[in-house]
VMD Tcl script that builds the backbone (N, CA, C; Angstrom):
set m [mol new atoms 405]
animate dup $m
set s [atomselect $m all]
$s set {name element resname resid chain x y z} {
  {N N MET 1 A 15.012 18.360 -10.678}
  {CA C MET 1 A 14.594 18.044 -9.466}
  {C C MET 1 A 13.182 18.088 -9.866}
  {N N GLN 2 A 12.753 19.280 -10.383}
  {CA C GLN 2 A 11.204 19.367 -10.683}
  {C C GLN 2 A 10.471 18.094 -11.273}
  {N N LYS 3 A 11.002 17.515 -11.923}
  {CA C LYS 3 A 10.588 16.057 -12.706}
  {C C LYS 3 A 10.510 14.938 -11.599}
  {N N TYR 4 A 11.326 15.124 -10.440}
  {CA C TYR 4 A 11.090 13.675 -9.817}
  {C C TYR 4 A 10.348 14.390 -8.334}
  {N N THR 5 A 10.238 15.345 -7.896}
  {CA C THR 5 A 9.740 15.820 -6.860}
  {C C THR 5 A 8.302 15.091 -6.813}
  {N N PRO 6 A 7.261 15.484 -7.767}
  {CA C PRO 6 A 5.895 14.944 -7.703}
  {C C PRO 6 A 5.890 13.449 -7.362}
  {N N VAL 7 A 6.759 12.756 -8.404}
  {CA C VAL 7 A 6.434 11.124 -7.843}
  {C C VAL 7 A 7.049 10.738 -6.498}
  {N N LEU 8 A 8.144 11.701 -5.993}
  {CA C LEU 8 A 8.440 11.236 -4.624}
  {C C LEU 8 A 7.481 11.579 -3.604}
  {N N ALA 9 A 6.698 12.829 -3.773}
  {CA C ALA 9 A 5.586 13.208 -2.940}
  {C C ALA 9 A 4.479 12.138 -2.862}
  {N N ARG 10 A 4.145 11.585 -4.199}
  {CA C ARG 10 A 3.025 10.929 -4.596}
  {C C ARG 10 A 3.113 9.639 -3.623}
  {N N ILE 11 A 4.444 9.120 -3.758}
  {CA C ILE 11 A 4.501 8.030 -3.004}
  {C C ILE 11 A 4.754 8.139 -1.394}
  {N N PHE 12 A 4.804 9.389 -1.006}
  {CA C PHE 12 A 4.624 9.571 0.571}
  {C C PHE 12 A 3.528 9.821 0.670}
  {N N LEU 13 A 2.875 10.338 -0.174}
  {CA C LEU 13 A 1.240 10.840 0.315}
  {C C LEU 13 A 0.468 9.423 0.140}
  {N N SER 14 A 0.439 8.552 -0.745}
  {CA C SER 14 A -0.402 7.576 -0.962}
  {C C SER 14 A 0.073 6.426 0.050}
  {N N ALA 15 A 1.225 6.237 0.555}
  {CA C ALA 15 A 1.423 5.178 1.365}
  {C C ALA 15 A 0.694 5.156 2.559}
  {N N ILE 16 A 0.111 6.165 3.179}
  {CA C ILE 16 A -0.873 5.942 4.199}
  {C C ILE 16 A -2.017 5.144 4.333}
  {N N PHE 17 A -2.607 5.716 2.939}
  {CA C PHE 17 A -4.199 5.250 2.469}
  {C C PHE 17 A -3.908 3.818 2.156}
  {N N ILE 18 A -2.815 3.531 1.343}
  {CA C ILE 18 A -2.745 2.291 0.985}
  {C C ILE 18 A -2.589 1.285 2.137}
  {N N LYS 19 A -1.528 1.527 3.043}
  {CA C LYS 19 A -1.285 0.808 4.435}
  {C C LYS 19 A -2.552 0.831 5.233}
  {N N SER 20 A -3.436 2.104 5.174}
  {CA C SER 20 A -4.470 1.472 6.120}
  {C C SER 20 A -5.785 0.959 5.473}
  {N N GLY 21 A -5.705 0.847 4.273}
  {CA C GLY 21 A -6.885 0.227 3.515}
  {C C GLY 21 A -6.443 -1.518 3.561}
  {N N ILE 22 A -5.252 -1.856 3.864}
  {CA C ILE 22 A -4.698 -3.258 3.853}
  {C C ILE 22 A -4.903 -3.470 5.165}
  {N N ASP 23 A -4.413 -2.713 6.323}
  {CA C ASP 23 A -4.629 -3.186 7.649}
  {C C ASP 23 A -6.267 -3.352 7.878}
  {N N LYS 24 A -6.830 -2.743 7.156}
  {CA C LYS 24 A -8.557 -2.758 7.392}
  {C C LYS 24 A -8.832 -4.046 6.784}
  {N N LEU 25 A -8.256 -4.487 5.598}
  {CA C LEU 25 A -8.426 -5.836 5.011}
  {C C LEU 25 A -8.343 -7.012 5.992}
  {N N ILE 26 A -6.919 -6.991 6.602}
  {CA C ILE 26 A -6.147 -7.709 7.034}
  {C C ILE 26 A -7.079 -8.102 8.393}
  {N N ASP 27 A -7.478 -6.764 9.263}
  {CA C ASP 27 A -8.180 -7.053 10.544}
  {C C ASP 27 A -9.588 -6.350 10.528}
  {N N PRO 28 A -10.460 -6.820 9.736}
  {CA C PRO 28 A -11.910 -5.910 9.389}
  {C C PRO 28 A -12.561 -5.987 10.676}
  {N N ALA 29 A -12.258 -6.970 11.735}
  {CA C ALA 29 A -13.170 -6.872 12.763}
  {C C ALA 29 A -12.842 -5.574 13.912}
  {N N SER 30 A -11.576 -5.101 14.028}
  {CA C SER 30 A -10.944 -4.298 15.147}
  {C C SER 30 A -11.735 -3.281 14.364}
  {N N THR 31 A -11.717 -2.883 12.770}
  {CA C THR 31 A -12.288 -1.560 12.278}
  {C C THR 31 A -13.570 -1.588 12.729}
  {N N GLN 32 A -14.408 -2.431 12.150}
  {CA C GLN 32 A -15.758 -2.715 12.472}
  {C C GLN 32 A -16.023 -2.093 13.590}
  {N N GLN 33 A -15.412 -2.668 14.790}
  {CA C GLN 33 A -15.649 -2.509 16.215}
  {C C GLN 33 A -15.628 -0.798 16.539}
  {N N TYR 34 A -14.371 -0.325 15.590}
  {CA C TYR 34 A -14.009 0.869 16.181}
  {C C TYR 34 A -14.817 1.914 15.598}
  {N N MET 35 A -15.469 1.638 14.397}
  {CA C MET 35 A -16.361 2.482 13.547}
  {C C MET 35 A -17.757 2.418 14.474}
  {N N ALA 36 A -18.070 1.501 14.942}
  {CA C ALA 36 A -19.291 1.213 15.698}
  {C C ALA 36 A -19.376 1.853 16.996}
  {N N SER 37 A -17.849 1.884 17.498}
  {CA C SER 37 A -17.852 2.684 18.838}
  {C C SER 37 A -18.050 4.232 18.766}
  {N N LYS 38 A -18.087 4.538 17.549}
  {CA C LYS 38 A -18.347 6.040 17.088}
  {C C LYS 38 A -19.537 6.460 16.617}
  {N N GLY 39 A -20.309 5.433 16.773}
  {CA C GLY 39 A -21.835 5.519 16.496}
  {C C GLY 39 A -22.228 5.336 15.029}
  {N N ILE 40 A -21.253 4.865 13.977}
  {CA C ILE 40 A -21.334 4.601 12.866}
  {C C ILE 40 A -22.383 3.193 12.441}
  {N N PRO 41 A -23.478 3.624 11.778}
  {CA C PRO 41 A -24.300 2.253 11.464}
  {C C PRO 41 A -23.901 1.557 10.413}
  {N N LEU 42 A -24.294 0.440 10.326}
  {CA C LEU 42 A -23.754 -0.651 9.163}
  {C C LEU 42 A -22.355 -0.688 9.043}
  {N N SER 43 A -21.529 -0.672 10.040}
  {CA C SER 43 A -19.996 -0.452 9.904}
  {C C SER 43 A -19.366 -1.545 9.121}
  {N N GLY 44 A -20.129 -2.729 8.953}
  {CA C GLY 44 A -19.481 -4.118 8.588}
  {C C GLY 44 A -19.854 -3.687 7.076}
  {N N LEU 45 A -20.942 -3.109 6.503}
  {CA C LEU 45 A -21.275 -2.877 5.205}
  {C C LEU 45 A -20.311 -1.601 4.549}
  {N N LEU 46 A -20.262 -0.637 5.494}
  {CA C LEU 46 A -19.427 0.608 5.214}
  {C C LEU 46 A -17.913 0.234 5.183}
  {N N LEU 47 A -17.452 -0.932 5.595}
  {CA C LEU 47 A -16.058 -1.248 5.714}
  {C C LEU 47 A -15.584 -1.614 4.284}
  {N N ILE 48 A -16.366 -2.223 3.668}
  {CA C ILE 48 A -16.194 -2.662 1.887}
  {C C ILE 48 A -15.526 -1.311 1.009}
  {N N PRO 49 A -16.453 -0.018 1.142}
  {CA C PRO 49 A -16.147 1.050 0.191}
  {C C PRO 49 A -15.041 1.604 1.068}
  {N N THR 50 A -14.917 1.870 2.179}
  {CA C THR 50 A -13.805 2.410 2.781}
  {C C THR 50 A -12.237 1.394 2.323}
  {N N ILE 51 A -12.488 0.432 2.183}
  {CA C ILE 51 A -11.027 -0.323 1.823}
  {C C ILE 51 A -10.852 0.022 0.365}
  {N N ILE 52 A -11.857 -0.255 -0.397}
  {CA C ILE 52 A -11.657 0.296 -1.878}
  {C C ILE 52 A -11.110 1.662 -2.006}
  {N N VAL 53 A -11.717 2.768 -1.260}
  {CA C VAL 53 A -11.558 3.990 -1.537}
  {C C VAL 53 A -10.289 4.338 -1.059}
  {N N LEU 54 A -9.813 3.551 -0.022}
  {CA C LEU 54 A -8.276 3.927 0.774}
  {C C LEU 54 A -7.335 3.251 -0.319}
  {N N VAL 55 A -7.612 1.725 -0.784}
  {CA C VAL 55 A -6.456 1.249 -1.476}
  {C C VAL 55 A -6.386 2.048 -3.298}
  {N N GLY 56 A -7.939 1.926 -3.388}
  {CA C GLY 56 A -8.098 2.375 -4.993}
  {C C GLY 56 A -7.579 3.891 -5.177}
  {N N GLY 57 A -7.760 4.754 -4.295}
  {CA C GLY 57 A -7.686 5.996 -4.417}
  {C C GLY 57 A -5.946 6.435 -3.955}
  {N N GLY 58 A -5.296 5.437 -3.012}
  {CA C GLY 58 A -4.055 5.507 -2.986}
  {C C GLY 58 A -3.317 5.125 -4.229}
  {N N ILE 59 A -3.903 3.992 -4.694}
  {CA C ILE 59 A -2.999 3.409 -5.757}
  {C C ILE 59 A -2.872 4.535 -7.197}
  {N N SER 60 A -4.188 4.932 -7.263}
  {CA C SER 60 A -4.354 5.959 -8.313}
  {C C SER 60 A -3.366 7.208 -8.009}
  {N N VAL 61 A -3.438 7.840 -6.979}
  {CA C VAL 61 A -2.253 9.023 -6.533}
  {C C VAL 61 A -0.680 8.352 -6.830}
  {N N LEU 62 A -0.829 7.121 -6.149}
  {CA C LEU 62 A 0.818 6.696 -6.366}
  {C C LEU 62 A 1.291 6.462 -7.718}
  {N N LEU 63 A 0.295 5.874 -8.515}
  {CA C LEU 63 A 0.694 5.769 -10.052}
  {C C LEU 63 A 0.748 6.720 -11.066}
  {N N GLY 64 A -0.030 7.890 -10.179}
  {CA C GLY 64 A -0.373 8.992 -11.299}
  {C C GLY 64 A -1.169 8.566 -12.267}
  {N N TYR 65 A -2.190 7.583 -12.021}
  {CA C TYR 65 A -3.352 7.438 -12.940}
  {C C TYR 65 A -4.590 7.685 -12.650}
  {N N LYS 66 A -5.266 8.664 -13.428}
  {CA C LYS 66 A -6.554 9.156 -13.047}
  {C C LYS 66 A -6.172 9.890 -11.271}
  {N N ALA 67 A -5.182 10.311 -11.380}
  {CA C ALA 67 A -4.597 10.995 -9.920}
  {C C ALA 67 A -5.437 12.093 -9.313}
  {N N ARG 68 A -6.106 12.761 -9.923}
  {CA C ARG 68 A -6.847 13.920 -9.701}
  {C C ARG 68 A -8.006 13.213 -9.208}
  {N N TRP 69 A -8.783 12.477 -9.759}
  {CA C TRP 69 A -9.882 11.415 -9.457}
  {C C TRP 69 A -9.628 11.062 -8.095}
  {N N GLY 70 A -8.324 10.252 -8.031}
  {CA C GLY 70 A -8.184 9.580 -6.868}
  {C C GLY 70 A -8.063 10.607 -5.663}
  {N N ALA 71 A -7.227 11.547 -5.825}
  {CA C ALA 71 A -7.112 12.484 -4.902}
  {C C ALA 71 A -8.437 13.245 -4.246}
  {N N LEU 72 A -9.520 13.489 -5.187}
  {CA C LEU 72 A -10.807 14.035 -5.034}
  {C C LEU 72 A -11.398 12.821 -3.954}
  {N N LEU 73 A -11.663 11.728 -4.725}
  {CA C LEU 73 A -11.804 10.665 -3.802}
  {C C LEU 73 A -11.291 10.394 -2.278}
  {N N LEU 74 A -10.250 10.521 -2.161}
  {CA C LEU 74 A -9.525 10.349 -0.654}
  {C C LEU 74 A -9.831 11.800 0.128}
  {N N ILE 75 A -9.885 12.930 -0.685}
  {CA C ILE 75 A -10.174 14.164 0.122}
  {C C ILE 75 A -11.698 13.985 0.470}
  {N N GLY 76 A -12.534 13.308 -0.231}
  {CA C GLY 76 A -14.066 13.200 0.189}
  {C C GLY 76 A -14.194 12.363 1.123}
  {N N PHE 77 A -13.089 11.290 1.297}
  {CA C PHE 77 A -13.179 10.339 2.309}
  {C C PHE 77 A -12.458 10.607 3.780}
  {N N LEU 78 A -11.544 11.786 3.647}
  {CA C LEU 78 A -10.927 12.477 4.821}
  {C C LEU 78 A -11.741 13.567 5.275}
  {N N ILE 79 A -12.692 13.993 4.687}
  {CA C ILE 79 A -13.724 15.165 5.504}
  {C C ILE 79 A -14.432 14.438 6.534}
  {N N PRO 80 A -15.287 13.808 6.142}
  {CA C PRO 80 A -15.934 12.923 7.192}
  {C C PRO 80 A -15.389 12.418 8.211}
  {N N THR 81 A -14.292 11.435 8.012}
  {CA C THR 81 A -13.486 10.698 8.662}
  {C C THR 81 A -12.903 11.587 9.792}
  {N N THR 82 A -12.249 12.760 9.203}
  {CA C THR 82 A -11.774 13.626 10.303}
  {C C THR 82 A -12.564 14.391 10.995}
  {N N LEU 83 A -13.904 14.560 10.899}
  {CA C LEU 83 A -14.734 15.165 11.609}
  {C C LEU 83 A -15.584 14.114 12.276}
  {N N ILE 84 A -15.636 12.822 12.204}
  {CA C ILE 84 A -16.239 11.840 12.956}
  {C C ILE 84 A -15.255 11.329 14.064}
  {N N PHE 85 A -13.956 11.012 13.437}
  {CA C PHE 85 A -13.153 10.135 14.393}
  {C C PHE 85 A -11.956 10.805 15.236}
  {N N HIS 86 A -11.538 12.380 14.523}
  {CA C HIS 86 A -10.574 13.057 15.147}
  {C C HIS 86 A -10.698 14.317 15.725}
  {N N THR 87 A -11.999 14.471 16.625}
  {CA C THR 87 A -12.371 15.957 16.946}
  {C C THR 87 A -12.327 15.949 18.498}
  {N N ASP 88 A -11.710 14.653 19.013}
  {CA C ASP 88 A -11.938 14.659 20.624}
  {C C ASP 88 A -10.417 15.281 20.884}
  {N N PHE 89 A -10.623 16.673 20.964}
  {CA C PHE 89 A -9.116 17.413 21.455}
  {C C PHE 89 A -8.851 17.273 22.888}
  {N N PRO 90 A -7.766 17.261 23.619}
  {CA C PRO 90 A -6.387 17.122 22.930}
  {C C PRO 90 A -5.961 15.886 22.438}
  {N N GLU 91 A -6.754 14.944 22.851}
  {CA C GLU 91 A -5.961 13.398 22.323}
  {C C GLU 91 A -6.028 13.287 21.041}
  {N N GLN 92 A -6.818 13.721 20.214}
  {CA C GLN 92 A -6.884 13.519 18.647}
  {C C GLN 92 A -6.273 14.579 17.890}
  {N N GLU 93 A -5.842 16.001 18.188}
  {CA C GLU 93 A -5.467 16.780 17.994}
  {C C GLU 93 A -4.273 16.697 16.703}
  {N N SER 94 A -3.502 15.655 16.837}
  {CA C SER 94 A -2.500 15.258 16.056}
  {C C SER 94 A -2.877 14.453 14.856}
  {N N GLN 95 A -3.956 13.545 15.147}
  {CA C GLN 95 A -4.542 12.886 13.894}
  {C C GLN 95 A -5.455 13.890 13.061}
  {N N PHE 96 A -5.917 15.170 13.821}
  {CA C PHE 96 A -6.664 15.851 12.974}
  {C C PHE 96 A -5.938 16.684 12.211}
  {N N LEU 97 A -4.936 17.370 12.652}
  {CA C LEU 97 A -3.926 17.982 11.796}
  {C C LEU 97 A -3.155 17.316 10.669}
  {N N LYS 98 A -2.932 16.085 11.147}
  {CA C LYS 98 A -2.352 15.032 10.276}
  {C C LYS 98 A -3.182 15.003 8.809}
  {N N ASN 99 A -4.578 14.915 9.218}
  {CA C ASN 99 A -5.622 14.858 8.233}
  {C C ASN 99 A -5.600 15.982 7.268}
  {N N LEU 100 A -5.643 17.095 8.000}
  {CA C LEU 100 A -5.448 18.387 7.222}
  {C C LEU 100 A -4.122 18.479 6.208}
  {N N GLY 101 A -2.858 17.917 6.738}
  {CA C GLY 101 A -1.767 17.995 5.927}
  {C C GLY 101 A -2.071 17.236 4.726}
  {N N LEU 102 A -2.671 15.886 4.972}
  {CA C LEU 102 A -2.808 14.992 3.995}
  {C C LEU 102 A -3.809 15.881 2.729}
  {N N MET 103 A -5.178 16.258 3.434}
  {CA C MET 103 A -5.812 17.066 2.291}
  {C C MET 103 A -5.427 18.353 1.546}
  {N N GLY 104 A -4.275 18.764 2.362}
  {CA C GLY 104 A -3.537 19.885 1.440}
  {C C GLY 104 A -2.511 19.044 0.613}
  {N N GLY 105 A -1.918 17.999 0.785}
  {CA C GLY 105 A -1.287 17.471 -0.394}
  {C C GLY 105 A -2.157 16.815 -1.556}
  {N N LEU 106 A -3.417 16.460 -1.163}
  {CA C LEU 106 A -4.211 15.707 -2.025}
  {C C LEU 106 A -4.449 17.064 -3.032}
  {N N MET 107 A -4.926 18.246 -2.399}
  {CA C MET 107 A -5.480 19.393 -3.150}
  {C C MET 107 A -4.089 19.805 -4.011}
  {N N MET 108 A -2.945 19.739 -3.788}
  {CA C MET 108 A -1.778 20.058 -4.573}
  {C C MET 108 A -1.777 18.957 -5.692}
  {N N VAL 109 A -2.152 17.645 -5.684}
  {CA C VAL 109 A -2.263 16.867 -6.603}
  {C C VAL 109 A -3.369 17.272 -7.638}
  {N N VAL 110 A -4.515 17.597 -7.196}
  {CA C VAL 110 A -5.613 18.343 -7.511}
  {C C VAL 110 A -5.502 19.223 -8.536}
  {N N ALA 111 A -4.819 20.197 -7.953}
  {CA C ALA 111 A -4.582 21.503 -8.705}
  {C C ALA 111 A -3.480 21.570 -9.908}
  {N N PHE 112 A -2.604 20.658 -9.648}
  {CA C PHE 112 A -1.246 20.611 -10.416}
  {C C PHE 112 A -0.889 19.414 -11.282}
  {N N GLY 113 A -1.991 18.221 -10.839}
  {CA C GLY 113 A -1.822 17.218 -11.725}
  {C C GLY 113 A -0.870 16.123 -10.938}
  {N N ALA 114 A -0.315 14.836 -11.521}
  {CA C ALA 114 A 0.463 14.193 -10.912}
  {C C ALA 114 A 1.894 13.972 -11.195}
  {N N GLY 115 A 2.256 15.087 -12.285}
  {CA C GLY 115 A 3.639 15.390 -12.271}
  {C C GLY 115 A 4.089 14.681 -13.639}
  {N N ALA 116 A 5.396 14.769 -14.234}
  {CA C ALA 116 A 5.993 14.324 -15.353}
  {C C ALA 116 A 6.046 13.040 -15.231}
  {N N ILE 117 A 6.261 12.321 -14.203}
  {CA C ILE 117 A 6.653 10.527 -14.069}
  {C C ILE 117 A 5.313 10.241 -13.780}
  {N N SER 118 A 4.133 10.141 -14.410}
  {CA C SER 118 A 2.646 9.209 -14.176}
  {C C SER 118 A 2.204 8.956 -15.285}
  {N N PHE 119 A 1.398 8.137 -15.171}
  {CA C PHE 119 A 0.717 7.692 -16.353}
  {C C PHE 119 A -0.393 8.767 -16.680}
  {N N ASP 120 A -0.855 9.783 -15.934}
  {CA C ASP 120 A -1.549 10.626 -16.490}
  {C C ASP 120 A -0.887 11.486 -17.534}
  {N N GLU 121 A 0.515 11.836 -17.351}
  {CA C GLU 121 A 1.252 12.413 -18.370}
  {C C GLU 121 A 1.361 11.609 -19.161}
  {N N ARG 122 A 1.674 10.384 -19.599}
  {CA C ARG 122 A 2.129 9.615 -20.483}
  {C C ARG 122 A 1.100 9.554 -21.282}
  {N N ASN 123 A -0.166 9.385 -20.836}
  {CA C ASN 123 A -1.259 9.660 -21.636}
  {C C ASN 123 A -1.700 10.828 -22.422}
  {N N VAL 124 A -1.461 12.052 -21.652}
  {CA C VAL 124 A -1.415 13.106 -22.370}
  {C C VAL 124 A -0.502 13.138 -23.608}
  {N N ALA 125 A 0.880 12.687 -23.208}
  {CA C ALA 125 A 1.710 12.869 -24.454}
  {C C ALA 125 A 1.329 11.976 -25.297}
  {N N SER 126 A 0.729 11.024 -25.390}
  {CA C SER 126 A 0.562 9.888 -26.451}
  {C C SER 126 A -1.055 10.370 -27.222}
  {N N GLY 127 A -1.534 11.334 -26.527}
  {CA C GLY 127 A -2.753 12.102 -27.224}
  {C C GLY 127 A -3.928 11.644 -26.648}
  {N N GLN 128 A -3.829 10.349 -25.472}
  {CA C GLN 128 A -5.076 10.018 -24.829}
  {C C GLN 128 A -5.627 11.387 -23.532}
  {N N SER 129 A -6.646 10.702 -23.165}
  {CA C SER 129 A -7.363 11.790 -22.195}
  {C C SER 129 A -6.390 11.566 -21.021}
  {N N GLY 130 A -6.022 12.758 -20.169}
  {CA C GLY 130 A -5.534 13.249 -19.263}
  {C C GLY 130 A -6.214 12.767 -17.920}
  {N N SER 131 A -5.871 12.929 -16.649}
  {CA C SER 131 A -6.790 12.698 -15.264}
  {C C SER 131 A -7.683 13.522 -15.261}
  {N N ASP 132 A -7.953 14.907 -15.802}
  {CA C ASP 132 A -8.711 15.702 -15.859}
  {C C ASP 132 A -9.642 15.725 -17.098}
  {N N GLY 133 A -9.467 14.632 -17.839}
  {CA C GLY 133 A -10.610 14.447 -18.944}
  {C C GLY 133 A -10.194 15.121 -20.219}
  {N N SER 134 A -9.017 15.957 -19.961}
  {CA C SER 134 A -8.749 16.861 -21.266}
  {C C SER 134 A -7.538 15.861 -21.820}
  {N N SER 135 A -7.264 16.431 -23.016}
  {CA C SER 135 A -6.281 15.767 -24.057}
  {C C SER 135 A -4.905 16.621 -24.086}
}
mol reanalyze $m
mol bondsrecalc $m
mol representation Tube
mol addrep $m
């Protein structure tokens, strides 16, 4: 069971980031409008790296390829996002707490790696550099 739990956790954890990135790609105007309503300057320009971080970080965690770096990237995204978009309590309290939970799950990936079923583990087993740069 320990072999399969991390891959299942990575699937659950990464889904929200990948879907969010794809949704922003499909409807960029709504996202730009929402960002601008929160006082974000150059929302159109900032939307591009937002999509890259969400989809790229999500896929990294999902596949367990450079998963620690992907998780750190997503944590770095979640901190300002949570503080800017989800501090209007009580309306945004659930979103705020959800993001804290996501950060907690991502911290587990940073601390313990992607698990046995991952590209990172496969690379370590074959003598290549792992997700943390070690071999």
